SEBALO-372384 format. One line per 5 residues: number of its first residue (from 0); their letters; for each residue x, z, y of N, C-alpha, C. Coordinates in steps of 0.02 Angstrom, whole numbers, plus 50000, padded with zeros to 5 digits. Atoms other than C-alpha are relative to their C-alpha. Layout:
! residues N
NUM	a	X/Z/Y/X/Z/Y/X/Z/Y; ...
//
This chain:
! residues 438
0	mttts	50042/50000/49941/50000/50000/50000/50044/50000/50062; 49963/50003/49937/50067/49953/50173/49967/50046/50050; 50026/49953/49952/50049/50087/50305/50035/49994/50066; 49969/49995/49934/50083/50114/50487/50004/50073/50018; 49992/49930/49983/50155/50282/50535/49981/50010/50073
5	vkgfa	50024/49987/49933/50065/50350/50687/50021/50070/50021; 49975/49935/49979/50158/50490/50775/49946/50038/50038; 50047/49958/49964/50058/50635/50841/49934/50009/49966; 50063/49992/50036/49920/50623/50712/50014/50034/49933; 49986/49958/50059/49971/50761/50592/50048/49968/49952
10	gvdvp	49949/50032/50042/50113/50652/50527/49972/49953/49948; 50031/50040/50051/49992/50541/50432/50023/49927/50005; 49988/50072/50003/50035/50364/50376/49932/49967/49990; 50065/50032/50001/49880/50263/50416/50006/49928/49976; 49997/50069/50022/49843/50099/50327/50000/49952/50059
15	nddvi	49998/50048/49945/49884/49949/50436/49939/49955/50000; 50060/50041/49990/49760/49818/50495/49985/49955/49939; 50011/50043/50058/49788/49706/50343/49965/50038/49944; 50031/49959/50053/49745/49847/50222/49928/50016/50018; 50068/49984/49979/49592/49896/50325/49955/49939/49993
20	tncmh	50039/50062/50008/49534/49714/50327/49982/49989/49927; 50014/50007/50072/49552/49707/50137/49948/50050/49977; 50050/49949/50017/49454/49870/50124/49930/49977/50019; 50065/50022/49977/49313/49796/50225/49971/49945/49955; 50024/50052/50044/49303/49647/50108/49990/50024/49928
25	cglcl	50001/49976/50069/49326/49749/49949/49937/50040/49985; 50059/49959/50008/49202/49891/49950/49989/50031/49932; 50008/49970/50066/49234/49951/49772/49990/50075/50004; 50007/49927/49992/49239/50129/49839/49929/50021/50016; 50065/49980/49973/49063/50124/49910/49953/50032/49949
30	ptcpt	50046/49968/50048/48960/50158/49752/50026/50065/49970; 49972/49938/50027/49079/50300/49706/49998/50057/50050; 49998/49950/49946/49059/50393/49872/49933/50035/50006; 50064/49965/49997/48924/50528/49867/49968/49999/50069; 50031/49997/49934/48901/50536/50056/49976/49931/50022
35	yvltg	50025/50067/49984/48886/50347/50074/49935/49986/49962; 50061/50010/50040/48759/50341/49932/49943/50040/50028; 50051/49956/49973/48666/50484/50015/49971/49973/50065; 50022/50019/49933/48658/50410/50190/49993/49924/50010; 50000/50072/49989/48691/50223/50174/50037/49980/50063
40	lerss	49964/50014/49937/48797/50236/50333/50072/49980/49986; 49932/50023/50009/48960/50139/50341/50050/50053/50023; 49953/49950/49975/49042/50277/50442/50009/50058/49952; 49996/49947/50049/49006/50397/50298/50029/49976/49934; 49967/50027/50059/49101/50287/50174/50075/50008/50008
45	prgri	49928/49995/49994/49287/50294/50134/50030/49948/50048; 49971/50051/49957/49325/50128/50219/49979/50009/50072; 50021/49986/49931/49221/50177/50370/50040/50055/50031; 49960/49945/49974/49314/50340/50389/50073/49980/50011; 49932/50025/49989/49481/50252/50367/50005/49963/50066
50	rliks	50000/50037/49936/49437/50137/50511/49996/50048/50059; 50004/49950/49947/49387/50287/50617/50067/50035/50010; 49935/49965/49996/49551/50376/50575/50052/49955/50034; 49952/50047/49970/49652/50220/50620/49987/49994/50075; 50017/50008/49929/49559/50201/50786/50018/50061/50041
55	vasgd	49983/49938/49964/49582/50384/50835/50076/50010/50001; 49927/49992/50003/49764/50387/50778/50036/49955/50048; 49968/50048/49955/49806/50233/50881/49978/50009/50072; 50023/49988/49932/49714/50299/51034/49944/49955/50023; 50055/50045/49981/49577/50167/51032/49934/50037/50006
60	lpmse	50060/49959/49995/49444/50301/51007/50021/50073/50012; 49985/49929/49992/49440/50483/51064/49981/50038/49938; 50020/49957/50055/49428/50624/50939/49934/50033/50020; 50065/49978/49978/49243/50643/50969/49969/50049/49951; 50037/49955/50044/49118/50766/50897/49976/49964/49937
65	lfvee	50022/50039/50057/49051/50627/50785/50057/49988/49951; 49942/50010/50043/49226/50592/50718/50013/50063/49958; 49987/49937/50035/49252/50776/50673/49945/50013/49949; 50055/49991/50047/49080/50785/50594/50008/49957/49938; 49991/50045/50057/49118/50635/50484/50056/50022/49955
70	mnfcl	49944/49976/50041/49284/50705/50426/49979/50060/49959; 50022/49941/50036/49200/50868/50378/49942/49985/49953; 50055/50020/50044/49049/50779/50301/50026/49972/49934; 49968/50025/50061/49168/50701/50174/50012/50058/49952; 49988/49949/50051/49178/50800/50011/50074/50005/49981
75	dcqac	49931/50006/50023/49360/50747/49986/50004/50004/49924; 50000/50001/50073/49314/50720/49804/50051/49951/49972; 49948/50050/50016/49436/50572/49801/49980/49953/49943; 50024/50050/50048/49327/50469/49684/50018/49930/50025; 49982/50065/49971/49366/50326/49803/50072/49981/49981
80	etacp	49931/50015/50019/49552/50341/49758/50002/49973/49929; 50003/50026/50069/49510/50315/49574/49975/49928/49999; 50029/50068/49999/49409/50160/49619/50042/49949/50038; 49966/50046/49954/49530/50087/49747/50055/49960/49965; 49948/50040/50033/49633/49940/49679/50064/49996/50041
85	agvry	49941/50003/49957/49753/49951/49827/50039/50066/50001; 49965/49936/50003/49800/50133/49794/50002/50037/50066; 50003/49965/49936/49748/50196/49966/49993/50075/49988; 50002/49927/50008/49782/50384/49976/49951/50030/50049; 50052/49980/49953/49618/50424/50059/49999/50075/50010
90	gslve	50002/49928/49993/49625/50611/50023/50050/50026/50050; 49949/49979/49952/49787/50630/50121/49978/49983/50071; 50021/50022/49934/49710/50534/50266/49948/50047/50029; 50054/49959/49973/49552/50637/50283/50024/50072/50011; 49974/49932/49990/49646/50802/50261/50045/50004/50061
95	aaraq	49960/50002/49939/49769/50751/50397/49956/49998/50062; 50047/50003/49943/49623/50708/50511/49969/50069/50012; 50028/49932/49992/49546/50879/50478/50052/50047/50030; 49947/49957/49973/49713/50962/50514/50008/49989/50075; 49994/50014/49929/49723/50873/50681/49941/50028/50039
100	afaqe	50059/49973/49967/49545/50921/50726/50004/50077/50004; 49993/49927/50001/49580/51102/50676/50052/50022/50052; 49947/49982/49953/49742/51107/50777/49978/49993/50073; 50023/50013/49932/49656/51037/50931/49935/50037/50017; 50061/49961/49991/49505/51154/50909/49942/49957/50021
105	resra	50054/50046/49984/49383/51009/50909/49937/50014/49960; 50059/49982/50039/49263/51089/50786/49958/50050/50040; 50043/49951/49966/49116/51198/50836/50030/50069/49995; 49973/49932/49998/49154/51378/50879/49982/50037/49935; 50021/49965/50061/49053/51440/50728/50043/49977/49940
110	trllk	49959/50026/50054/49150/51326/50610/50071/50027/50004; 49931/49974/49991/49318/51381/50683/50004/50073/49980; 49999/49928/50017/49273/51565/50666/49993/50010/49925; 50010/49995/50073/49213/51540/50487/50065/49985/49963; 49938/50020/50033/49373/51451/50437/50055/50051/50012
115	rfflg	49946/49953/49985/49488/51572/50526/49989/50066/49963; 50012/49937/50034/49403/51723/50449/50014/49994/49925; 49993/50005/50073/49393/51663/50269/50068/49971/49980; 49939/50034/50023/49542/51544/50257/50063/50031/50029; 49940/49974/49968/49662/51621/50380/50009/50075/49993
120	tvfss	49996/49927/50002/49620/51806/50361/49989/50027/49929; 50017/49971/50066/49535/51846/50195/50044/49972/49945; 49964/50030/50056/49617/51721/50078/50076/50004/50009; 49927/49996/49989/49789/51740/50157/50028/50067/49976; 49978/49935/50024/49796/51921/50097/49959/50019/49938
125	hrrlk	50036/49983/50062/49754/51963/49917/49970/50070/50005; 50027/49933/49991/49728/52144/49968/49934/49997/50037; 50064/50006/49963/49595/52095/50095/49947/49965/49957; 50047/50035/50042/49515/51974/49972/49970/50048/49948; 50026/49954/50050/49501/52108/49838/49957/50055/50032
130	glatl	50041/49951/49965/49434/52231/49966/49931/49973/50014; 50065/50031/49987/49296/52110/50017/49962/49990/49934; 50032/50009/50065/49262/52071/49833/49972/50065/49973; 50024/49934/50023/49245/52257/49795/49935/50018/50035; 50062/49987/49964/49114/52276/49932/49943/49956/49974
135	lkvyq	50050/50045/50026/49023/52124/49866/49976/50022/49931; 50018/49976/50066/49028/52195/49690/49952/50060/50005; 50044/49943/49990/48948/52357/49751/49930/49975/50020; 50064/50029/49978/48812/52254/49837/49963/49968/49941; 50031/50034/50057/48780/52154/49678/49979/50050/49946
140	rsgma	50014/49954/50056/48786/52300/49555/49951/50055/50019; 50042/49944/49979/48689/52427/49659/49926/49984/49996; 50070/50020/49999/48528/52328/49649/49976/49979/50068; 50020/50018/49932/48525/52297/49835/49989/49925/50006; 50007/50073/49997/48551/52109/49812/49933/49980/49968
145	wflrr	50063/50016/50034/48406/52101/49688/49940/50020/50044; 50055/49974/49959/48295/52206/49803/49988/49955/50061; 50008/50041/49939/48328/52101/49959/49971/49932/49983; 50027/50066/50020/48294/51939/49864/49927/50007/49978; 50066/49994/50031/48141/52002/49769/49946/50015/50052
150	tgila	50049/49980/49950/48055/52077/49921/49994/49948/50056; 50003/50049/49947/48093/51929/50034/50032/50024/50065; 49971/49973/49939/48183/52040/50159/50059/49957/50023; 49942/50041/49981/48341/51933/50153/49977/49936/50035; 50025/50062/49969/48241/51775/50193/49972/50014/50069
155	aispk	50027/49982/49935/48155/51867/50336/50056/50012/50050; 49943/49987/49955/48322/51923/50407/50034/49936/50019; 49965/50063/49987/48404/51753/50388/49984/49950/49945; 50015/50051/50050/48331/51603/50297/50063/49964/49974; 49938/50033/50020/48505/51525/50295/50038/50042/49949
160	larld	49966/49955/50047/48582/51677/50210/49964/50000/49933; 50038/50000/50062/48441/51675/50083/50013/49937/49959; 49984/50062/50036/48481/51494/50040/50070/50002/49970; 49930/49998/50022/48667/51530/50023/50012/50055/49949; 49989/49942/50043/48647/51694/49927/50010/49981/49926
165	pltpq	49989/50017/50071/48630/51611/49754/50068/49968/49986; 49935/50032/50009/48797/51524/49783/50058/50050/50003; 49949/49948/50001/48889/51690/49795/50022/50013/49928; 49978/49988/50069/48997/51707/49639/49991/50073/49980; 50006/49932/50027/48966/51858/49529/50069/50030/49992
170	isdsf	49934/49970/50001/49114/51974/49552/50013/50032/49932; 49981/49975/50066/49207/52022/49393/50001/50076/49999; 49997/49927/50008/49200/52199/49325/50069/50026/50019; 49931/49982/49981/49389/52206/49344/50037/49937/50021; 49960/50057/49976/49512/52093/49435/50058/49990/49952
175	ssdvl	49948/50013/50050/49633/52009/49317/50069/50021/50024; 49934/49981/49975/49781/52043/49431/50012/50075/49996; 49993/49927/50005/49746/52230/49415/50016/50022/49929; 49993/49979/50070/49754/52232/49225/50054/49962/49962; 49951/50040/50037/49879/52098/49177/50071/50024/50015
180	pevls	49929/49986/49989/50062/52148/49151/50036/49936/50019; 49963/50059/49978/50197/52032/49212/50020/49955/49941; 49979/50039/50059/50248/51978/49037/49953/50014/49942; 50042/49994/50060/50133/51945/48889/50031/49958/49945; 49966/50033/50055/50212/51903/48723/49953/49956/49959
185	pyger	50043/50042/50042/50148/51765/48609/49983/50035/49935; 50015/49977/50068/50064/51798/48443/50041/49957/49953; 49956/50039/50042/50203/51743/48329/50061/49975/50038; 49938/50026/49972/50356/51639/48370/49988/49969/50069; 50006/50029/49934/50385/51591/48551/50020/49927/50000
190	ryrvg	49985/50072/49993/50376/51404/48582/50013/49981/50072; 49994/50017/49929/50359/51401/48771/49997/50064/50041; 50005/49945/49951/50381/51515/48921/49965/49970/50061; 50040/50031/49947/50245/51478/49049/49981/50050/50053; 50025/49960/49945/50199/51544/49219/49925/49992/50007
195	fltgc	50073/50003/49994/50018/51584/49260/49979/50026/50069; 50027/49981/49935/49928/51590/49428/49932/50034/49990; 50064/49965/50005/49791/51722/49435/49951/49973/50052; 50043/50030/49950/49725/51639/49593/49964/50050/50044; 50038/49957/49955/49604/51706/49721/49928/50009/49974
200	imdva	50067/49996/50028/49423/51666/49671/50003/50011/49925; 49994/49990/50072/49479/51654/49490/50014/50073/49984; 49981/49930/50013/49552/51829/49500/49941/50047/50009; 50052/49950/49984/49403/51918/49579/49932/49983/49970; 50066/50019/50025/49255/51817/49511/50001/49969/49930
205	fgnvn	49994/50030/50066/49321/51736/49352/50058/50031/49962; 49947/49965/50035/49436/51869/49285/49998/49989/49925; 50006/50012/50072/49367/51840/49110/50029/49932/49980; 49971/50066/50014/49419/51657/49120/50076/50003/50001; 49928/49990/50000/49595/51708/49167/50023/50032/49935
210	mdtie	49981/49967/50063/49600/51823/49016/49993/49952/49941; 50009/50050/50053/49532/51684/48904/50057/49950/50000; 49945/50048/49994/49665/51565/48969/50064/50028/49969; 49939/49968/50025/49805/51686/48931/49995/50010/49924; 50009/49990/50072/49732/51723/48759/50014/49935/49962
215	vlrrh	49988/50065/50032/49732/51537/48714/50074/49984/50001; 49929/50015/49995/49910/51518/48776/50041/50042/49951; 49963/49956/50045/49973/51668/48677/49989/49980/49927; 50013/50022/50069/49889/51603/48519/50033/49934/49984; 49966/50064/50011/49983/51440/48543/50075/50006/50017
220	gcevi	49927/49990/49996/50158/51514/48551/50028/50006/50070; 49976/49995/49931/50171/51547/48738/50013/50073/50020; 49988/49938/49962/50255/51693/48822/49976/49986/50071; 50032/50012/49936/50153/51707/48981/50028/50047/50053; 49972/49961/49944/50234/51763/49144/49950/49998/50057
225	vpqsq	50049/49994/49945/50113/51827/49276/50035/50035/50058; 49965/49969/49944/50213/51855/49436/49954/50048/50038; 50039/49951/49964/50155/52010/49527/49998/49983/50074; 50009/50010/49927/50096/52014/49709/49983/49928/50017; 50021/50068/49985/50018/51841/49699/49946/50001/50055
230	sccgs	50052/50010/49951/49905/51774/49835/49970/49931/49989; 50030/50066/50005/49804/51616/49865/50054/49946/50004; 49951/50055/50001/49896/51452/49832/49999/49959/50064; 50005/50037/49937/49837/51382/49999/49956/49938/49997; 50037/50063/50007/49728/51242/49931/49937/49998/50044
235	laahy	50061/50000/49959/49567/51295/50019/50016/49989/50074; 49981/50008/49930/49654/51310/50187/50021/49929/50015; 49978/50069/49991/49737/51140/50167/49942/49952/49998; 50059/50044/50009/49574/51061/50111/49960/49996/50065; 50041/49998/49940/49493/51114/50275/50041/50002/50064
240	gdmts	49964/50015/49939/49633/51078/50397/50045/50054/50027; 49958/49946/49974/49719/51247/50423/50068/49997/49963; 49937/50011/50034/49892/51186/50374/50050/50056/50012; 49954/49944/49988/49982/51333/50453/49990/50054/49948; 50015/49950/50051/49894/51456/50338/50017/49973/49930
245	arrma	49988/50030/50066/49908/51335/50191/50075/50001/49983; 49928/50000/50013/50097/51317/50209/50027/50071/49989; 49978/49930/50009/50119/51505/50227/49984/50025/49930; 50020/49978/50067/50022/51539/50067/50038/49962/49946; 49964/50040/50049/50104/51395/49975/50073/50022/49994
250	agavd	49930/49977/50001/50277/51458/50024/50007/50062/49957; 49998/49941/50043/50236/51624/49943/49996/49983/49927; 50007/50021/50069/50183/51537/49784/50064/49967/49974; 49936/50032/50020/50342/51431/49779/50052/50053/49986; 49950/49948/50009/50449/51586/49799/49988/50040/49936
255	lfkrd	50016/49962/50061/50358/51672/49654/50013/49959/49937; 49999/50040/50061/50358/51526/49533/50062/49955/49992; 49940/50041/50006/50528/51447/49564/50050/50031/49951; 49954/49961/50042/50608/51573/49445/50026/49958/49941; 49970/50034/50056/50724/51512/49308/49966/50019/49935
260	gldwi	50023/49984/50067/50671/51503/49127/49929/49980/49984; 50068/50022/50014/50494/51437/49146/50001/49928/49976; 50007/50069/50022/50452/51283/49045/49946/49965/50039; 50057/50029/49965/50285/51253/49129/49965/50054/50041; 50046/49957/49965/50163/51329/49252/49930/49974/49982
265	vmnsa	50064/50023/50027/49989/51320/49173/49944/50026/50045; 50053/49985/49953/49835/51315/49285/49932/49993/49966; 50068/50006/50026/49650/51342/49248/49950/49986/50055; 50043/50018/49944/49580/51294/49419/50023/49931/50026; 49981/50068/49982/49576/51108/49462/50027/49995/50070
270	gcgaf	49977/50004/49931/49595/51134/49649/50069/50030/50009; 49934/49968/49995/49743/51253/49631/50054/49956/49967; 49952/50043/50034/49829/51139/49505/50018/49939/50041; 49988/50059/49959/49808/50988/49618/50046/50016/50058; 49959/49982/49941/49884/51080/49766/50071/50018/49979
275	fkeyg	49933/49985/50025/50030/51149/49664/50039/49936/49989; 49966/50063/50013/50071/50971/49615/50018/49962/50064; 49984/50030/49935/50077/50925/49801/50054/50039/50038; 49952/49958/49964/50203/51061/49846/50063/49962/50020; 49941/50038/49983/50348/50939/49840/49991/49961/50064
280	hlfad	50016/50037/49939/50265/50832/49973/49991/50047/50059; 50015/49953/49946/50208/50982/50073/50063/50028/50033; 49939/49970/49975/50385/51051/50091/50058/49950/50002; 49947/50051/50000/50480/50886/50095/50046/50005/50061; 49960/49995/49939/50540/50923/50273/50028/50070/50010
285	dpera	49976/49931/49996/50589/51104/50235/50063/50006/49957; 49938/49999/50040/50773/51111/50183/50007/50063/49958; 49994/49938/50037/50754/51291/50123/49958/50000/49937; 50046/49996/50057/50610/51257/50003/49988/49934/49965; 50016/50067/50027/50609/51070/49967/50015/49995/49925
290	saael	49982/50008/50071/50701/51077/49800/49959/50047/49956; 50040/49953/50039/50609/51233/49740/49928/49977/49995; 50068/50025/50001/50442/51157/49788/49993/49941/49953; 50001/50056/50047/50483/50998/49693/50001/50025/49928; 49996/49971/50067/50528/51104/49541/49933/50028/49978
295	vaart	50065/49970/50015/50365/51201/49548/49948/49946/49987; 50048/50054/50008/50264/51041/49569/50009/49964/49933; 49985/50036/50062/50351/50957/49422/49982/50041/49938; 50015/49957/50057/50321/51107/49308/49924/50010/49989; 50070/49982/50001/50134/51119/49345/49959/49954/49955
300	kdlte	50047/50036/50043/50006/51068/49213/49934/50037/49997; 50064/49969/50015/49822/51098/49192/50001/50025/49928; 50003/49973/50068/49780/51201/49037/49986/49945/49949; 50017/50053/50048/49701/51049/48952/50056/49949/49994; 49943/50046/50001/49848/50939/48999/50056/50029/49956
305	flast	49948/49966/50038/49967/51067/48924/49983/50001/49925; 50019/49994/50070/49870/51095/48762/49994/49932/49965; 50006/50067/50030/49838/50909/48734/50068/49972/49982; 49933/50026/50014/50024/50876/48739/50040/50043/49951; 49962/49956/50043/50087/51029/48644/49964/50017/49934
310	gfrpr	50037/49989/50062/49949/51043/48514/49951/50058/50006; 50052/49949/49999/49785/51139/48504/49972/50008/49930; 50021/49987/50068/49728/51223/48343/49935/50041/50000; 50063/49962/50004/49543/51269/48340/49990/50028/49929; 50010/49967/50065/49494/51389/48201/49926/50012/49984
315	harps	50067/49971/50009/49313/51429/48227/49948/49958/50035; 50059/50030/49969/49147/51346/48260/49942/50049/49992; 50055/49952/50003/49002/51459/48303/49944/49974/49956; 50055/50024/50043/48867/51448/48169/49937/49991/50042; 50061/50015/49964/48705/51375/48228/49940/50007/49953
320	gnkrp	50061/49995/50039/48531/51418/48167/49958/49938/50005; 50038/50062/49993/48471/51247/48222/50015/49953/49943; 49989/50050/50051/48454/51101/48105/50057/49953/50020; 49945/50043/49976/48574/51002/48213/50054/50044/50031; 49947/49961/49968/48743/51062/48278/49987/50004/50075
325	prvty	50009/49996/49928/48743/51122/48459/50034/49941/50035; 49976/50058/49962/48768/50982/48583/50042/50023/50059; 49955/49980/49946/48915/50998/48703/50018/49939/50042; 49980/50053/49955/48960/50894/48855/50051/50027/50050; 49945/49982/49955/49095/50894/48989/49989/49970/50069
330	hdach	50003/50022/49930/49089/50883/49180/50070/49998/50029; 49934/50007/49969/49244/50818/49270/50002/50035/50068; 49986/49974/49934/49304/50927/49413/50037/49947/50040; 49972/50055/49960/49350/50808/49555/50076/50004/50005; 49928/49994/49990/49524/50878/49585/50040/49999/49935
335	lahtq	49966/50010/50063/49563/50867/49400/49999/49926/49981; 50007/50070/50020/49497/50692/49367/50030/49952/50050; 49981/50049/49950/49528/50602/49531/50068/50014/50033; 49936/49983/49968/49676/50697/49605/50056/50005/49949; 49948/49991/50050/49773/50747/49449/49998/49946/49946
340	kvvqe	50008/50053/50050/49709/50601/49342/49999/50028/49929; 50007/49970/50065/49676/50719/49197/49927/49991/49979; 50068/50020/50018/49523/50641/49115/49988/50005/49924; 50010/50003/50072/49545/50611/48929/50020/50064/49964; 49974/49941/50035/49640/50770/48885/49946/50053/49988
345	prrlv	50051/49950/50015/49495/50893/48909/49947/49975/49951; 50049/50028/50047/49378/50776/48816/50026/50004/49928; 49972/49997/50068/49495/50765/48667/49999/50070/49973; 50000/49930/50023/49509/50954/48660/49930/50023/49982; 50070/49980/50014/49321/50983/48671/49976/49967/49936
350	qsvpg	50023/50036/50059/49289/50850/48539/50036/50023/49936; 49963/49977/50059/49420/50929/48424/49971/50063/49969; 50029/49937/50025/49318/51088/48404/49945/49984/49950; 50050/50016/50051/49219/51080/48241/49934/50036/50013; 50065/49967/49996/49036/51119/48232/49958/49981/50060
355	yeyve	50037/50021/49942/48981/51033/48392/49989/49924/49998; 50011/50071/49988/48905/50865/48432/50017/49985/50073; 49980/50016/49931/48993/50793/48585/49958/49942/50026; 50039/50052/49966/48885/50692/48705/50030/49991/50070; 49971/50013/49934/48961/50608/48858/49947/50008/50054
360	lpeas	50045/49989/49944/48881/50663/49020/49997/49938/50045; 50004/50056/49953/48816/50517/49125/50029/50020/50068; 49968/49987/49935/48915/50504/49287/50038/50066/49999; 49965/49936/50009/49026/50646/49224/50047/50015/50058; 49952/49988/49946/49149/50621/49368/49968/49997/50069
365	wccgs	50035/49997/49937/49015/50618/49503/50002/50072/50026; 49992/49933/49972/49044/50766/49620/49936/50041/49995; 50058/49956/50005/48929/50916/49598/49978/50025/50068; 50018/49978/49933/48932/50954/49785/50031/50066/50021; 49969/49937/49982/49034/51114/49781/50056/49990/50052
370	agiyn	49946/50022/49954/49197/51048/49857/50025/50056/50045; 49974/49945/49960/49274/51213/49912/49944/50039/50032; 50055/49966/49964/49157/51282/50046/49950/49949/50027; 50046/50053/49977/49063/51117/50069/49927/50021/49990; 50069/49980/50013/48906/51191/49989/49976/50055/50046
375	ivehe	50019/49951/49949/48909/51322/50127/49992/49965/50068; 50000/50031/49933/48953/51218/50281/49958/49937/50003; 50042/50060/50003/48857/51062/50225/49948/50010/49945; 50042/49976/50054/48725/51150/50122/49948/49948/49978; 50055/50046/50018/48583/51023/50128/50027/49940/49962
380	aamqi	49970/50057/50034/48694/50876/50080/50025/50021/49931; 49974/49976/50065/48775/50980/49942/49944/50009/49949; 50056/49990/50047/48606/51022/49867/49971/49933/49977; 50023/50066/50021/48553/50839/49867/50048/49969/49949; 49950/50026/50047/48715/50791/49780/49994/50037/49933
385	lerkv	50008/49960/50061/48689/50933/49655/49940/49976/49959; 50059/50023/50036/48516/50866/49611/50016/49941/49955; 49981/50058/50041/48593/50704/49548/50039/50024/49938; 49962/49973/50056/48714/50803/49439/49953/50033/49949; 50045/49966/50046/48574/50910/49366/49954/49951/49965
390	dnias	50040/50052/50032/48468/50756/49334/50037/49971/49939; 49959/50028/50054/48610/50686/49228/50008/50049/49943; 49995/49949/50052/48631/50850/49135/49935/50004/49961; 50065/49995/50032/48445/50859/49099/49986/49940/49954; 50014/50061/50038/48445/50681/49033/50028/50002/49929
395	iapdv	49970/49997/50067/48554/50728/48882/49986/50067/49966; 50020/49935/50028/48490/50907/48856/50055/50033/49959; 49948/49967/50039/48655/50988/48806/49986/50074/49989; 50002/49928/50010/48668/51162/48734/50056/50034/50039; 49941/49973/49967/48840/51189/48812/50027/49948/50048
400	lvtgn	49967/50042/49951/48917/51117/48969/50068/50031/50017; 49932/49975/49989/49106/51134/48990/50028/49967/50063; 49965/50027/49941/49204/51113/49152/50059/50044/50016; 49937/49965/49989/49370/51168/49224/50015/50022/50071; 49988/49980/49931/49345/51228/49402/49948/50052/50021
405	pgcmv	50047/49947/49983/49266/51387/49474/49945/49977/50047; 50051/50024/49953/49177/51299/49618/49946/49960/49964; 50049/50038/50039/49094/51179/49496/49955/50047/49961; 50040/49954/50041/49037/51324/49389/49947/50035/50042; 50048/49966/49956/48955/51416/49535/49944/49951/50021
410	qirhg	50047/50049/49976/48872/51258/49600/49952/49976/49944; 50041/50026/50054/48811/51190/49433/49955/50055/49971; 50043/49945/50024/48748/51361/49376/49939/50007/50045; 50055/49995/49952/48643/51367/49534/49949/49944/49987; 50045/50056/50013/48573/51194/49496/49961/50008/49936
415	lerrg	50034/49990/50064/48532/51238/49316/49946/50054/50006; 50049/49946/49992/48444/51399/49367/49940/49977/50041; 50055/50025/49959/48342/51311/49501/49954/49955/49959; 50039/50046/50041/48285/51182/49373/49971/50034/49937; 50025/49965/50059/48255/51312/49236/50027/49972/49936
420	lnvrl	49970/50030/50060/48373/51226/49113/50040/50052/49962; 49965/49952/50042/48437/51331/48969/50063/49967/49971; 49936/50030/50019/48616/51267/48961/50054/50054/50008; 49946/49952/49996/48765/51379/48922/50059/49967/50036; 49947/50028/49959/48895/51344/49057/50065/50038/49988
425	lhtat	49937/49967/50017/49075/51380/49005/50059/49965/50034; 49935/50027/49979/49246/51359/49081/50035/49973/49938; 49964/50029/50056/49357/51251/48971/50040/50052/49962; 49959/49949/50032/49470/51400/48938/49958/50045/49954; 50044/49957/50041/49325/51505/48873/49976/49963/49937
430	flrea	50021/50040/50058/49262/51365/48761/50056/49995/49949; 49943/50006/50046/49436/51342/48687/50018/50067/49970; 49985/49934/50028/49463/51529/48667/49951/50017/49944; 50050/49986/50051/49300/51545/48570/50015/49958/49937; 49982/50043/50058/49359/51400/48460/50059/50027/49961
435	cdp	49942/49971/50034/49515/51501/48419/49985/50067/49968; 50016/49934/50028/49423/51660/48369/50003/49998/49924; 49996/49998/50074/49458/51712/48189/49931/50010/49970
//
């Protein structure tokens, strides 16, 4: 792909006029873009946004309110990158545009405050995140959440909060970072020494998934190293334009995981894994961290990517009282399928588990609408996108739905509950751990 480097626009390399002209004639990205399909507006398509970015970067258009709205209306699912025959790195373009808008404070005051509080304050400190999660757990466990929803008081106080309340993840009974030692030995002979990121949302709301991941790794000959004092990897902040916070958090992760002796760094969150793999690019201009960041990026693998290459040994299929075996399907997390290009590995693993009938999910790689905090800041659009996902799930009536990202799990669970569908939703790590049970 030929690009034109435009100084002063977050260091982004923008496609030149020839590439943009080819994009306008091509259009293969259009049917893959959820926001274009939703609105039918050219400006809400990948090629439309690329033209906007080029015009603003070259000074032909101002960074208007409409421009900022369009950049934030994009899910950054990167399905367009998978479809693009020219290899345009659309995700980098839209994230650079968001970074510029964030740096110039061109977003609404409410949006800026929301981002600064959650991305720059809460997620930048694991202590603050766990403190907030503890308060949320008390709210959820005390019955107050149930009472406010059941009586309608929450809707009376704030209809918007009432709509967002079901998207709040259920906080784990215990945080995985509080109970995991730094070193966990394999069951049997050691084959690999792997690092493990407890994460932020994974740690406080999906602690059981972290434990399942480690259990699978230990059963497959891995000594698991869990560096202490971890924090957020920075992916959420980068996704929404706060590159200062993102680099600070990423630098901490590089310093923790650059240690000698690790064969791989195994991830169970698609967004975190995708960002870890970008660390080399993120710190390319930092002489102190460039080589360490490249090392960390090169070592990083998704759990399914790792097991598909090193060997997975299922032992157990849950007995079914039905006449037919339980039906299982798989939903592609965007940052696993489109960003990391890990598509076939999770399918092969799921299909290797005996006792299930695998059924491919229609439009399995179509975004569910979660996209970080998109389902909060663009709630109505996210719910419309979710409806399409749930329609596809309902069309095949699975017993089990497997996916590999926490945001997808929260979003899809909400969609299933709204529709009244009885589908068991599992993280890939949990499904594989159950398959290893004696």
